[in-house]
LUMTOR-786789 format. One record per residue (C-alpha): residue in three letters; x, y, z. Coordinates in steps of 0.02 Angstrom, whole numbers. Layout:
BEGIN
{residu ALA u X v Y w Z}
...
END
This chain:
BEGIN
{residu MET u -153 v 5126 w 1502}
{residu ARG u -323 v 5049 w 1407}
{residu THR u -387 v 4913 w 1495}
{residu ALA u -521 v 4775 w 1457}
{residu TYR u -618 v 4668 w 1549}
{residu SER u -709 v 4513 w 1523}
{residu VAL u -891 v 4501 w 1521}
{residu GLU u -900 v 4384 w 1685}
{residu THR u -812 v 4529 w 1773}
{residu VAL u -901 v 4663 w 1688}
{residu ARG u -1075 v 4571 w 1736}
{residu ALA u -1017 v 4570 w 1915}
{residu ALA u -962 v 4746 w 1934}
{residu GLU u -1129 v 4794 w 1851}
{residu ARG u -1228 v 4684 w 1976}
{residu GLU u -1137 v 4760 w 2120}
{residu LEU u -1173 v 4964 w 2071}
{residu MET u -1361 v 4911 w 2020}
{residu ALA u -1380 v 4849 w 2203}
{residu ARG u -1331 v 5028 w 2256}
{residu LEU u -1435 v 5136 w 2113}
{residu PRO u -1617 v 5165 w 2100}
{residu GLU u -1682 v 5044 w 1961}
{residu GLY u -1643 v 5088 w 1789}
{residu ALA u -1519 v 5214 w 1824}
{residu LEU u -1372 v 5129 w 1756}
{residu MET u -1473 v 5106 w 1584}
{residu GLN u -1506 v 5280 w 1579}
{residu ARG u -1330 v 5323 w 1613}
{residu ALA u -1265 v 5213 w 1478}
{residu ALA u -1414 v 5275 w 1344}
{residu ALA u -1359 v 5453 w 1386}
{residu GLY u -1202 v 5421 w 1342}
{residu LEU u -1235 v 5337 w 1193}
{residu ALA u -1383 v 5469 w 1136}
{residu ALA u -1232 v 5605 w 1152}
{residu ALA u -1108 v 5494 w 1056}
{residu CYS u -1237 v 5481 w 916}
{residu ALA u -1269 v 5675 w 913}
{residu ASP u -1083 v 5687 w 889}
{residu LEU u -1086 v 5594 w 751}
{residu LEU u -1255 v 5662 w 641}
{residu GLY u -1201 v 5856 w 691}
{residu ARG u -1379 v 5903 w 676}
{residu VAL u -1501 v 5807 w 757}
{residu TYR u -1653 v 5880 w 710}
{residu GLY u -1733 v 5812 w 570}
{residu SER u -1604 v 5678 w 547}
{residu ARG u -1687 v 5489 w 515}
{residu VAL u -1622 v 5347 w 630}
{residu VAL u -1646 v 5178 w 631}
{residu LEU u -1621 v 5064 w 782}
{residu LEU u -1588 v 4887 w 776}
{residu VAL u -1656 v 4817 w 927}
{residu GLY u -1630 v 4649 w 1018}
{residu SER u -1714 v 4563 w 1178}
{residu GLY u -1553 v 4625 w 1267}
{residu ASP u -1504 v 4762 w 1384}
{residu ASN u -1430 v 4841 w 1247}
{residu GLY u -1580 v 4835 w 1161}
{residu GLY u -1642 v 4938 w 1300}
{residu ASP u -1503 v 5068 w 1300}
{residu ALA u -1545 v 5095 w 1105}
{residu LEU u -1712 v 5119 w 1135}
{residu TYR u -1695 v 5247 w 1260}
{residu ALA u -1551 v 5350 w 1171}
{residu GLY u -1690 v 5337 w 1018}
{residu ALA u -1810 v 5426 w 1140}
{residu ARG u -1696 v 5560 w 1191}
{residu LEU u -1633 v 5583 w 1018}
{residu ALA u -1840 v 5586 w 946}
{residu GLY u -1833 v 5714 w 1074}
{residu ARG u -1716 v 5819 w 997}
{residu GLY u -1839 v 5816 w 837}
{residu ALA u -1753 v 5658 w 741}
{residu GLY u -1861 v 5546 w 674}
{residu VAL u -1822 v 5373 w 755}
{residu ALA u -1875 v 5196 w 701}
{residu ALA u -1873 v 5048 w 809}
{residu VAL u -1845 v 4868 w 717}
{residu LEU u -1879 v 4745 w 864}
{residu LEU u -1811 v 4582 w 825}
{residu ALA u -1897 v 4503 w 966}
{residu PRO u -2065 v 4587 w 985}
{residu GLU u -2113 v 4501 w 1122}
{residu ARG u -1962 v 4512 w 1235}
{residu THR u -1913 v 4700 w 1181}
{residu HIS u -1864 v 4817 w 1342}
{residu ALA u -2039 v 4859 w 1415}
{residu GLY u -1967 v 5036 w 1473}
{residu GLY u -1869 v 5063 w 1331}
{residu LEU u -2002 v 5037 w 1212}
{residu ALA u -2123 v 5142 w 1286}
{residu ALA u -2010 v 5288 w 1308}
{residu LEU u -1967 v 5300 w 1146}
{residu ARG u -2154 v 5293 w 1098}
{residu ARG u -2203 v 5440 w 1204}
{residu ALA u -2056 v 5526 w 1127}
{residu GLY u -2146 v 5499 w 947}
{residu GLY u -2034 v 5365 w 884}
{residu ARG u -2123 v 5222 w 795}
{residu THR u -2085 v 5020 w 792}
{residu VAL u -2067 v 4929 w 630}
{residu LEU u -2062 v 4737 w 607}
{residu ALA u -1878 v 4654 w 537}
{residu ALA u -1959 v 4591 w 366}
{residu ASP u -2011 v 4788 w 345}
{residu ALA u -1840 v 4866 w 380}
{residu GLU u -1753 v 4869 w 211}
{residu GLU u -1807 v 5038 w 139}
{residu LEU u -1788 v 5126 w 325}
{residu ILE u -1618 v 5057 w 340}
{residu LEU u -1577 v 5121 w 164}
{residu ARG u -1638 v 5314 w 167}
{residu CYS u -1577 v 5342 w 355}
{residu ASP u -1453 v 5436 w 404}
{residu LEU u -1385 v 5326 w 564}
{residu VAL u -1411 v 5165 w 634}
{residu VAL u -1407 v 5097 w 794}
{residu ASP u -1340 v 4902 w 823}
{residu GLY u -1425 v 4866 w 984}
{residu ILE u -1466 v 4681 w 921}
{residu VAL u -1358 v 4573 w 1043}
{residu GLY u -1253 v 4619 w 1185}
{residu ILE u -1093 v 4597 w 1259}
{residu GLY u -1131 v 4393 w 1310}
{residu GLY u -1186 v 4353 w 1115}
{residu THR u -1089 v 4196 w 1042}
{residu GLY u -1090 v 4091 w 907}
{residu GLY u -1126 v 4208 w 768}
{residu LEU u -1306 v 4294 w 727}
{residu ARG u -1463 v 4199 w 676}
{residu PRO u -1528 v 4231 w 503}
{residu GLU u -1647 v 4355 w 540}
{residu ALA u -1497 v 4481 w 630}
{residu ALA u -1385 v 4428 w 496}
{residu ALA u -1494 v 4472 w 346}
{residu LEU u -1519 v 4646 w 426}
{residu ALA u -1325 v 4646 w 453}
{residu ALA u -1301 v 4620 w 276}
{residu VAL u -1432 v 4773 w 241}
{residu VAL u -1319 v 4896 w 344}
{residu GLU u -1191 v 4840 w 245}
{residu ARG u -1247 v 4913 w 84}
{residu SER u -1311 v 5066 w 174}
{residu ARG u -1237 v 5232 w 173}
{residu ALA u -1280 v 5262 w 335}
{residu ALA u -1191 v 5303 w 488}
{residu VAL u -1170 v 5159 w 599}
{residu VAL u -1156 v 5158 w 806}
{residu ALA u -1141 v 4993 w 899}
{residu VAL u -1199 v 4980 w 1080}
{residu ASP u -1067 v 4909 w 1191}
{residu LEU u -992 v 4806 w 1036}
{residu PRO u -1037 v 4771 w 861}
{residu SER u -1164 v 4623 w 850}
{residu GLY u -1089 v 4463 w 782}
{residu VAL u -928 v 4483 w 875}
{residu GLU u -885 v 4402 w 1012}
{residu ALA u -821 v 4519 w 1175}
{residu ASP u -714 v 4403 w 1267}
{residu SER u -622 v 4309 w 1123}
{residu GLY u -614 v 4449 w 973}
{residu GLU u -692 v 4309 w 868}
{residu VAL u -822 v 4339 w 708}
{residu ARG u -922 v 4188 w 673}
{residu GLY u -1000 v 4225 w 517}
{residu THR u -1097 v 4401 w 477}
{residu ALA u -1071 v 4539 w 591}
{residu VAL u -1107 v 4730 w 610}
{residu ARG u -963 v 4835 w 549}
{residu ALA u -990 v 4998 w 648}
{residu ASP u -919 v 5176 w 619}
{residu LEU u -920 v 5206 w 814}
{residu THR u -923 v 5096 w 945}
{residu VAL u -1004 v 5170 w 1115}
{residu THR u -950 v 5064 w 1254}
{residu PHE u -987 v 5058 w 1444}
{residu GLY u -880 v 5059 w 1594}
{residu THR u -737 v 4990 w 1521}
{residu HIS u -672 v 4918 w 1359}
{residu LYS u -701 v 4725 w 1292}
{residu PRO u -570 v 4617 w 1232}
{residu GLY u -659 v 4596 w 1061}
{residu LEU u -641 v 4787 w 1050}
{residu LEU u -463 v 4786 w 1031}
{residu VAL u -422 v 4626 w 985}
{residu ASP u -428 v 4572 w 777}
{residu PRO u -537 v 4503 w 678}
{residu ALA u -669 v 4600 w 799}
{residu ARG u -578 v 4746 w 810}
{residu GLN u -596 v 4796 w 620}
{residu TYR u -781 v 4785 w 656}
{residu ALA u -778 v 4919 w 785}
{residu GLY u -733 v 5072 w 704}
{residu SER u -699 v 5217 w 828}
{residu VAL u -714 v 5187 w 1019}
{residu ARG u -789 v 5296 w 1135}
{residu LEU u -786 v 5232 w 1314}
{residu VAL u -918 v 5297 w 1425}
{residu ASP u -888 v 5307 w 1608}
{residu ILE u -1046 v 5244 w 1702}
{residu GLY u -964 v 5212 w 1856}
{residu LEU u -905 v 5024 w 1863}
{residu GLU u -774 v 4974 w 1988}
{residu LEU u -662 v 4856 w 1916}
{residu PRO u -514 v 4739 w 1980}
{residu ALA u -346 v 4810 w 1986}
{residu GLU u -280 v 4671 w 1878}
{residu ALA u -381 v 4660 w 1703}
{residu GLU u -404 v 4529 w 1561}
{residu LEU u -311 v 4636 w 1422}
{residu GLU u -211 v 4793 w 1413}
{residu ALA u -152 v 4922 w 1308}
{residu LEU u -11 v 5028 w 1332}
{residu GLN u 2 v 5224 w 1295}
{residu ASP u 162 v 5347 w 1243}
{residu VAL u 168 v 5392 w 1454}
{residu ASP u 162 v 5197 w 1493}
{residu VAL u 312 v 5166 w 1355}
{residu ALA u 411 v 5314 w 1408}
{residu ARG u 400 v 5255 w 1583}
{residu LEU u 475 v 5087 w 1527}
{residu LEU u 602 v 5146 w 1427}
{residu PRO u 792 v 5148 w 1486}
{residu THR u 875 v 5288 w 1479}
{residu PRO u 1061 v 5292 w 1544}
{residu GLY u 1117 v 5376 w 1717}
{residu ALA u 1278 v 5483 w 1707}
{residu GLU u 1387 v 5333 w 1765}
{residu SER u 1322 v 5232 w 1621}
{residu ASP u 1439 v 5157 w 1498}
{residu LYS u 1412 v 5016 w 1365}
{residu TYR u 1413 v 4876 w 1463}
{residu ARG u 1308 v 4928 w 1607}
{residu ARG u 1170 v 4986 w 1491}
{residu GLY u 1166 v 4822 w 1434}
{residu VAL u 1248 v 4724 w 1299}
{residu VAL u 1144 v 4598 w 1162}
{residu GLY u 1188 v 4463 w 1078}
{residu ILE u 1125 v 4419 w 883}
{residu VAL u 1133 v 4263 w 814}
{residu ALA u 1063 v 4282 w 650}
{residu GLY u 1095 v 4266 w 452}
{residu SER u 1169 v 4139 w 334}
{residu ALA u 1250 v 4146 w 180}
{residu ARG u 1078 v 4139 w 99}
{residu TYR u 979 v 4258 w 202}
{residu PRO u 1142 v 4396 w 253}
{residu GLY u 996 v 4543 w 266}
{residu ALA u 929 v 4457 w 417}
{residu ALA u 1068 v 4497 w 515}
{residu VAL u 1099 v 4672 w 466}
{residu LEU u 915 v 4718 w 492}
{residu ALA u 922 v 4620 w 657}
{residu VAL u 1070 v 4711 w 729}
{residu ALA u 1002 v 4892 w 649}
{residu GLY u 839 v 4871 w 766}
{residu ALA u 951 v 4816 w 912}
{residu LEU u 1067 v 4965 w 883}
{residu ARG u 923 v 5077 w 919}
{residu GLY u 833 v 4982 w 1074}
{residu GLY u 933 v 5075 w 1209}
{residu ALA u 1064 v 4933 w 1240}
{residu GLY u 1244 v 4993 w 1244}
{residu ALA u 1317 v 4857 w 1120}
{residu VAL u 1264 v 4737 w 1013}
{residu ARG u 1369 v 4575 w 975}
{residu TYR u 1353 v 4495 w 820}
{residu VAL u 1386 v 4309 w 785}
{residu GLY u 1354 v 4213 w 626}
{residu PRO u 1410 v 4214 w 425}
{residu ALA u 1354 v 4396 w 395}
{residu GLY u 1483 v 4473 w 496}
{residu ASP u 1564 v 4572 w 334}
{residu GLU u 1390 v 4637 w 287}
{residu VAL u 1351 v 4679 w 473}
{residu LEU u 1511 v 4778 w 479}
{residu ALA u 1506 v 4869 w 324}
{residu ARG u 1332 v 4945 w 362}
{residu PHE u 1382 v 4943 w 575}
{residu PRO u 1553 v 4967 w 607}
{residu GLU u 1507 v 5003 w 785}
{residu THR u 1437 v 4798 w 809}
{residu LEU u 1560 v 4683 w 911}
{residu VAL u 1590 v 4536 w 785}
{residu SER u 1613 v 4367 w 825}
{residu ASP u 1632 v 4215 w 727}
{residu GLY u 1661 v 4092 w 867}
{residu GLY u 1482 v 4043 w 906}
{residu PRO u 1386 v 4090 w 1044}
{residu ARG u 1464 v 4039 w 1179}
{residu LYS u 1630 v 4128 w 1134}
{residu ALA u 1572 v 4282 w 1096}
{residu GLY u 1593 v 4364 w 1259}
{residu ARG u 1484 v 4434 w 1401}
{residu VAL u 1289 v 4470 w 1338}
{residu GLN u 1146 v 4507 w 1451}
{residu ALA u 1017 v 4451 w 1317}
{residu TRP u 1033 v 4366 w 1166}
{residu VAL u 926 v 4354 w 991}
{residu ALA u 926 v 4195 w 895}
{residu GLY u 850 v 4141 w 748}
{residu PRO u 813 v 4270 w 582}
{residu GLY u 879 v 4211 w 428}
{residu VAL u 983 v 4073 w 532}
{residu GLY u 941 v 3940 w 398}
{residu ASP u 955 v 3760 w 485}
{residu ASP u 1074 v 3812 w 607}
{residu ALA u 1001 v 3708 w 754}
{residu ASP u 1176 v 3722 w 829}
{residu ALA u 1188 v 3905 w 858}
{residu VAL u 1005 v 3912 w 912}
{residu ALA u 1034 v 3757 w 1044}
{residu GLU u 1185 v 3871 w 1116}
{residu VAL u 1093 v 4018 w 1142}
{residu LEU u 953 v 3918 w 1238}
{residu GLU u 1077 v 3853 w 1368}
{residu ALA u 1126 v 4009 w 1403}
{residu ASP u 1071 v 4080 w 1594}
{residu VAL u 981 v 4256 w 1517}
{residu PRO u 853 v 4325 w 1442}
{residu VAL u 825 v 4238 w 1237}
{residu LEU u 702 v 4295 w 1104}
{residu VAL u 693 v 4160 w 973}
{residu ASP u 611 v 4224 w 820}
{residu ALA u 593 v 4166 w 629}
{residu ASP u 701 v 4015 w 591}
{residu GLY u 730 v 3999 w 785}
{residu LEU u 568 v 3946 w 816}
{residu ARG u 566 v 3805 w 707}
{residu LEU u 742 v 3751 w 762}
{residu ALA u 702 v 3786 w 960}
{residu ASP u 673 v 3610 w 1059}
{residu ARG u 526 v 3654 w 1137}
{residu ASP u 558 v 3542 w 1302}
{residu THR u 735 v 3636 w 1321}
{residu VAL u 640 v 3821 w 1306}
{residu ARG u 511 v 3745 w 1458}
{residu ALA u 662 v 3699 w 1551}
{residu ARG u 753 v 3876 w 1538}
{residu ARG u 767 v 3952 w 1700}
{residu ALA u 802 v 4119 w 1631}
{residu PRO u 667 v 4212 w 1516}
{residu THR u 606 v 4157 w 1349}
{residu LEU u 533 v 4273 w 1210}
{residu MET u 446 v 4199 w 1069}
{residu THR u 406 v 4305 w 922}
{residu PRO u 291 v 4213 w 784}
{residu HIS u 184 v 4273 w 660}
{residu ALA u 29 v 4193 w 627}
{residu GLY u 88 v 4048 w 504}
{residu GLU u 231 v 4013 w 648}
{residu ALA u 117 v 3988 w 781}
{residu ALA u 12 v 3885 w 688}
{residu ALA u 162 v 3763 w 658}
{residu LEU u 195 v 3759 w 841}
{residu LEU u 42 v 3739 w 892}
{residu GLY u 6 v 3594 w 750}
{residu VAL u -152 v 3688 w 691}
{residu GLY u -219 v 3792 w 542}
{residu ARG u -144 v 3972 w 511}
{residu GLU u -339 v 4017 w 483}
{residu GLU u -374 v 3943 w 648}
{residu VAL u -249 v 4071 w 735}
{residu GLU u -293 v 4222 w 651}
{residu ALA u -486 v 4197 w 684}
{residu GLY u -447 v 4159 w 884}
{residu ARG u -271 v 4251 w 917}
{residu LEU u -296 v 4291 w 1087}
{residu ALA u -335 v 4093 w 1127}
{residu ALA u -179 v 4059 w 1011}
{residu VAL u -67 v 4173 w 1109}
{residu ARG u -121 v 4118 w 1280}
{residu GLU u -110 v 3940 w 1231}
{residu LEU u 84 v 3941 w 1176}
{residu ALA u 138 v 4019 w 1307}
{residu ALA u 61 v 3914 w 1420}
{residu ALA u 143 v 3767 w 1291}
{residu TYR u 306 v 3840 w 1296}
{residu ARG u 325 v 3919 w 1473}
{residu ALA u 376 v 4083 w 1389}
{residu THR u 331 v 4246 w 1334}
{residu VAL u 262 v 4261 w 1171}
{residu LEU u 226 v 4396 w 1050}
{residu LEU u 88 v 4363 w 917}
{residu LYS u 159 v 4490 w 763}
{residu GLY u -10 v 4546 w 657}
{residu ALA u -101 v 4691 w 645}
{residu THR u -134 v 4700 w 830}
{residu THR u 5 v 4630 w 897}
{residu LEU u -25 v 4510 w 1059}
{residu VAL u 99 v 4485 w 1218}
{residu ALA u 58 v 4336 w 1331}
{residu ALA u 150 v 4295 w 1499}
{residu PRO u 167 v 4106 w 1526}
{residu GLY u 48 v 4033 w 1673}
{residu ASP u -143 v 4065 w 1695}
{residu GLY u -191 v 4224 w 1745}
{residu VAL u -9 v 4297 w 1790}
{residu ALA u -35 v 4440 w 1703}
{residu ALA u -145 v 4535 w 1573}
{residu VAL u -115 v 4500 w 1385}
{residu ARG u -60 v 4678 w 1325}
{residu VAL u -125 v 4699 w 1148}
{residu ASN u -35 v 4853 w 1025}
{residu ALA u -90 v 4933 w 869}
{residu THR u 19 v 5061 w 852}
{residu GLY u 58 v 4981 w 655}
{residu THR u 4 v 5009 w 490}
{residu PRO u -28 v 4869 w 336}
{residu TRP u 146 v 4958 w 267}
{residu LEU u 232 v 4849 w 394}
{residu ALA u 182 v 4675 w 310}
{residu THR u 348 v 4695 w 214}
{residu ALA u 517 v 4584 w 229}
{residu GLY u 627 v 4597 w 353}
{residu SER u 519 v 4687 w 463}
{residu GLY u 515 v 4569 w 594}
{residu ASP u 703 v 4535 w 597}
{residu VAL u 720 v 4746 w 651}
{residu LEU u 571 v 4714 w 788}
{residu SER u 678 v 4556 w 851}
{residu GLY u 812 v 4658 w 864}
{residu LEU u 742 v 4789 w 967}
{residu ALA u 642 v 4686 w 1076}
{residu GLY u 816 v 4587 w 1109}
{residu SER u 915 v 4755 w 1154}
{residu LEU u 764 v 4802 w 1282}
{residu LEU u 794 v 4636 w 1370}
{residu ALA u 957 v 4677 w 1391}
{residu SER u 928 v 4834 w 1469}
{residu GLY u 825 v 4735 w 1604}
{residu LEU u 632 v 4744 w 1541}
{residu ASP u 555 v 4583 w 1569}
{residu GLY u 504 v 4473 w 1402}
{residu ARG u 327 v 4561 w 1426}
{residu ASP u 375 v 4731 w 1447}
{residu ALA u 511 v 4717 w 1314}
{residu GLY u 405 v 4647 w 1193}
{residu SER u 242 v 4763 w 1212}
{residu VAL u 367 v 4921 w 1202}
{residu ALA u 461 v 4855 w 1058}
{residu ALA u 284 v 4815 w 957}
{residu TYR u 235 v 4998 w 1026}
{residu LEU u 392 v 5086 w 938}
{residu HIS u 406 v 4984 w 813}
{residu GLY u 226 v 5024 w 759}
{residu LEU u 248 v 5185 w 786}
{residu ALA u 410 v 5205 w 657}
{residu GLY u 305 v 5105 w 532}
{residu ARG u 180 v 5237 w 502}
{residu PHE u 320 v 5368 w 513}
{residu ALA u 420 v 5259 w 368}
{residu ALA u 271 v 5233 w 280}
{residu GLU u 181 v 5396 w 291}
{residu GLY u 32 v 5309 w 179}
{residu ALA u 137 v 5230 w 42}
{residu PRO u 245 v 5065 w 25}
{residu THR u 399 v 5072 w 154}
{residu VAL u 545 v 4924 w 184}
{residu ALA u 613 v 4867 w 324}
{residu HIS u 786 v 4973 w 347}
{residu ALA u 673 v 5112 w 333}
{residu VAL u 576 v 5076 w 491}
{residu ALA u 731 v 5035 w 586}
{residu ASP u 784 v 5222 w 539}
{residu GLU u 644 v 5291 w 605}
{residu LEU u 632 v 5200 w 779}
{residu GLY u 743 v 5358 w 837}
{residu ALA u 584 v 5460 w 788}
{residu ALA u 472 v 5358 w 887}
{residu TRP u 565 v 5350 w 1042}
{residu ARG u 579 v 5540 w 1046}
{residu GLY u 398 v 5552 w 1012}
{residu VAL u 348 v 5450 w 1166}
{residu PHE u 488 v 5506 w 1254}
{residu PRO u 532 v 5695 w 1213}
{residu SER u 589 v 5777 w 1376}
{residu GLY u 675 v 5639 w 1465}
{residu GLY u 645 v 5537 w 1604}
{residu GLY u 598 v 5344 w 1596}
{residu ARG u 693 v 5207 w 1702}
{residu PRO u 857 v 5236 w 1739}
{residu VAL u 990 v 5094 w 1674}
{residu GLY u 1162 v 5052 w 1697}
{residu ARG u 1196 v 5169 w 1843}
END
């Protein structure tokens, strides 16, 4: 599992480590890792042209010491000093001893446009509020350059804790980060500026509970439900689907498609699209008597394509089982009713739906996705899965658990009905016994992989994504095992 920690937590860990190490040792560790990453990216160091963009912080020092190492291997290194009077003295001296030179920002444009590698050490992880004009101008020149760009710890102009980007920022090909990932490296929009991320271990001792975490294959495999020898369809869990309408019968079909591939033993469908569902999936248990009369379920999914059927959504929210609310259900669900539920609730909005629930503009949610998902989880006392290029999953309560982030998807998943498949899949995982945070994050992971498989670099459609869920499951879970269910 990848984890990310806040600036405050990282700073505290750095202070504790520096108190035990000789002066400057921690920066030398960082600079060594940075120089090695730069050398790998260049391929051939000798004769290459490297420009360092150096601010007044410690990551400017990291850049200078790394530049000295590259100069020692025969690179031509020039450091652009944005704050000459506050440049890291030790790093600057090391660079000059190795044969590097310094220039002022006003004289840097031609160097940047002709170099092979730019090392961005303008602003460290404590930077907020966007770049100052001189730095923003350099970032714009870097954007025009054909040079490879390496960011020190994180790209200058992005905010480490929130992932927000306020104005111009450096767009890196590679970010070399130290000790741990920072939230902004994993969360949009900042993630789009980071390029590939290389983590350099510098010996930090960090708390067990991170601010942000990203599941990997092994974590998902551990959470996926696996039937035991004595399992039957009811012991594996039954998920109820309230979806579709005369206008949107396809939403019901797609939600059921996701649910059937999510590990539950059976799927009950309630709604007006029963004929369409049975025509596509005859194994579905269809009821037209409303949620209360549908039979026993271990979880409900309510909302995809239901239009204005507020009564059905209200019935589902009265149930004493986990409930996933999506699409039209988000608009129809009464906030106080959701807050008062004793059983878990998982809400799955996209940015526009989240904005409507919070009473803000969509652009505000998209600019501050991490803040938005946390605020929505607190406001509804529910787990919230905020869909997007990086999906975020936040549990209710301040500091109860790290926000989960998932980036397994593809832009081709932005297609009609894809979210309905995700809802059915996550609802099925709820019925099999996963809590809201695990169900949401595992579903997002598998859904993203299935989207990649379905697209293969070209447009795809939602039912094709559902068809690839089995391949995604097998891809993370090739040899059995997992979490026993239904014994």
